[in-house]
C-alpha positions as a LaTeX table, in Angstrom:
\begin{tabular}{lrrr}
\hline
Residue & $x$ (\AA) & $y$ (\AA) & $z$ (\AA) \\
\hline
Met1 & $-2.16$ & 10.83 & 2.31 \\
Pro2 & 1.02 & 8.82 & 1.75 \\
Leu3 & 1.87 & 7.19 & $-1.56$ \\
Leu4 & 4.04 & 4.05 & $-1.66$ \\
Phe5 & 6.48 & 3.80 & $-4.57$ \\
Cys6 & 8.88 & 1.09 & $-5.78$ \\
Gly7 & 11.37 & 2.95 & $-7.96$ \\
Gly8 & 9.18 & 5.03 & $-10.26$ \\
Asp9 & 6.11 & 2.78 & $-9.90$ \\
Leu10 & 3.20 & 3.88 & $-7.73$ \\
Val11 & 2.52 & 0.66 & $-5.80$ \\
Cys12 & $-0.09$ & 1.59 & $-3.21$ \\
Val13 & $-2.36$ & 4.32 & $-1.94$ \\
Pro14 & $-3.18$ & 2.97 & 1.55 \\
Gly15 & $-6.88$ & 2.35 & 2.06 \\
Val16 & $-7.60$ & 2.98 & $-1.62$ \\
Glu17 & $-5.81$ & 0.65 & $-4.04$ \\
Val18 & $-2.77$ & $-1.56$ & $-4.68$ \\
Ala19 & $-1.34$ & $-1.82$ & $-8.19$ \\
Gly20 & $-2.23$ & $-5.19$ & $-9.73$ \\
Ala21 & 1.38 & $-6.09$ & $-10.52$ \\
Tyr22 & 2.24 & $-5.76$ & $-6.80$ \\
Arg23 & $-0.67$ & $-7.72$ & $-5.30$ \\
Ala24 & 0.10 & $-11.03$ & $-3.64$ \\
Gln25 & $-1.22$ & $-14.09$ & $-5.45$ \\
Gln26 & $-3.44$ & $-16.63$ & $-3.64$ \\
Asp27 & $-0.43$ & $-18.83$ & $-2.76$ \\
Glu28 & 1.78 & $-15.94$ & $-1.57$ \\
Ile29 & 2.08 & $-14.08$ & 1.72 \\
Gly30 & 1.07 & $-10.42$ & 1.41 \\
Leu31 & 0.89 & $-7.26$ & 3.49 \\
Met32 & $-2.04$ & $-4.98$ & 4.23 \\
Val33 & $-0.89$ & $-1.35$ & 4.17 \\
Thr34 & $-2.95$ & 1.04 & 6.29 \\
Trp35 & $-2.63$ & 4.70 & 7.18 \\
Thr36 & $-3.71$ & 6.23 & 10.46 \\
Met37 & $-3.51$ & 9.94 & 11.09 \\
Pro38 & $-1.25$ & 10.78 & 14.04 \\
Cys39 & $-2.97$ & 12.03 & 17.16 \\
Ala40 & $-2.61$ & 15.71 & 17.94 \\
Glu41 & $-1.49$ & 16.40 & 21.47 \\
\hline
\end{tabular}
């Protein structure tokens, strides 16, 4: 499972949680980070 960092701060664990300090406010544009396992061929 990937972990998204900004400097030394853990910002997001996709599909689990986003750190409160990095969440978009109601009047801001945000992103939804998702993780999909690659398909095995």
